[in-house]
C-alpha positions in Angstrom: 91.4 135.2 86.4 90.8 135.6 82.7 92.2 132.1 82.1 89.3 130.9 84.2 86.9 132.8 82.0 88.4 131.3 78.9 87.7 127.7 80.2 84.1 128.5 81.0 81.4 127.9 78.4 79.4 130.8 77.0 76.4 129.4 78.8 78.2 129.7 82.2 79.5 133.1 81.4 76.0 134.3 80.4 74.6 132.9 83.7 77.2 134.9 85.6 77.1 138.1 83.7 73.6 138.0 82.1 75.2 138.7 78.8 78.2 138.0 76.6 81.5 138.2 78.3 85.0 136.8 77.9 86.9 138.2 80.8 87.5 141.1 83.2 89.4 144.4 82.6 91.9 145.6 85.1 89.5 148.3 86.3 86.8 145.8 86.9 89.2 143.5 88.8 90.3 146.4 90.9 86.7 147.3 91.7 86.0 143.6 92.8 89.1 143.5 95.1 88.9 147.0 96.6 89.7 146.7 100.3 86.9 147.8 102.6 84.2 147.7 99.9 84.6 144.3 98.2 85.6 140.8 99.1 86.8 138.3 96.5 87.8 134.7 97.0 89.3 132.3 94.5 89.0 128.5 94.5 91.7 126.4 93.1 92.5 122.7 92.7 95.2 121.8 95.2 97.2 119.8 92.7 97.4 123.1 90.6 97.2 126.1 92.9 97.9 128.4 89.9 94.7 127.1 88.2 91.6 128.9 89.4 88.4 126.9 89.2 86.0 129.5 90.7 85.7 133.1 91.8 83.3 134.4 94.4 82.7 138.1 94.9 80.8 140.4 97.2 80.8 144.0 96.2 79.3 146.5 98.6 76.7 149.0 97.3 77.6 152.7 97.5 76.3 154.0 100.8 74.2 151.0 101.3 74.2 148.0 103.6 73.9 145.3 100.9 76.6 143.5 98.8 76.1 142.2 95.3 77.0 138.5 94.9 79.0 137.2 91.9 80.0 133.6 91.4 81.7 131.9 88.4 82.6 128.2 88.5 84.5 126.4 85.7 82.1 124.0 84.0 84.0 120.9 84.9 83.7 121.8 88.6 79.9 122.5 88.6 77.4 120.2 90.2 79.7 119.2 93.1 78.1 121.4 95.8 80.9 123.9 95.4 78.5 126.7 94.5 76.4 126.0 97.7 79.5 126.1 99.9 80.8 129.3 98.3 77.5 131.2 98.5 77.1 130.0 102.1 80.7 131.4 102.7 79.8 134.7 101.2 76.7 135.0 103.3 78.8 134.5 106.5 81.4 137.0 105.4 79.3 140.0 104.2 79.5 141.6 107.6 83.2 142.3 106.9 82.1 145.1 104.5 79.1 146.2 106.4 76.5 144.2 104.5 73.3 143.0 106.2 72.1 141.5 103.0 73.5 139.7 99.9 71.8 140.7 96.7 71.9 139.6 93.1 70.2 139.3 89.8 69.8 135.8 88.4 68.7 134.6 85.0 65.4 132.6 85.3 67.2 129.7 83.5 70.0 129.5 86.0 68.2 126.8 88.0 71.3 125.7 89.9 71.9 129.2 91.4 68.2 129.6 92.1 68.2 126.2 93.9 71.2 127.3 96.0 69.7 130.6 96.9 66.3 129.2 97.8 68.0 126.6 99.9 69.7 129.3 101.9 66.4 131.2 102.4 66.7 133.9 99.8 63.7 136.1 98.9 63.1 136.0 95.1 61.3 138.8 93.3 59.9 137.9 89.9 59.7 141.2 88.2 59.5 140.9 84.4 61.6 139.6 81.7 64.2 136.9 82.1 65.8 137.9 85.5 65.0 137.4 89.1 66.1 139.7 91.8 67.4 138.0 95.0 67.9 139.1 98.5 69.6 136.8 101.1 70.0 138.0 104.6 73.6 138.1 105.8 74.4 135.5 108.5 73.9 136.6 112.1 76.7 136.4 114.6 75.2 133.2 116.0 74.9 131.7 112.5 78.5 132.5 111.7 79.6 130.6 114.8 77.5 127.5 114.4 78.6 124.5 112.3 77.4 124.6 108.7 74.6 122.2 107.9 75.7 119.9 105.1 79.2 121.3 105.3 80.7 117.9 106.3 80.6 116.7 102.7 82.4 119.8 101.4 85.0 119.5 104.2 85.5 115.9 103.3 86.0 116.8 99.6 88.5 119.4 100.6 90.3 116.9 102.8 90.6 114.6 99.9 92.2 117.3 97.8 89.2 118.4 95.8 89.5 122.2 96.2 91.1 125.0 98.2 89.7 128.5 98.9 91.8 131.6 99.4 91.2 135.3 99.6 92.3 136.9 96.3 94.2 139.8 97.6 95.6 141.3 94.4 96.0 138.3 92.1 96.8 139.1 88.5 94.2 138.9 85.9 96.2 136.4 83.9 
């Protein structure tokens, strides 16, 4: 996991964490992969399954019905619709930890993430400063069962060996 962080630019890490960051501690990783309260998926290139290119997390709120979204994609894999597919996946899986909404805080300059979230119908709250609070309703049962609009392109990319997605389980940090 921290190898993925080391291949990301400071700009990408700042967009993900809203501040300087170089990796995750074991305690943070455990929190992000705690069964029953968090869901974490990793994306890898099929030709190198040991090389993670993205991580997607939903971490449930204490006693609440929302889950905080986290997404980090290696710079070389950005702008390929991977982020859209991953956020859509998170939205359809939040129910597994009791979430009826996916929430997040996004830097105003993170136009790619804001575009993804707006496209999926998120409500944006422009408070003050440099961040925007986001609420995205979790997918209904019917939405989880219907084909994903625009998903054909991502499935075609996957079929041609572009990416693979797997639940993280307890992957090592390094």
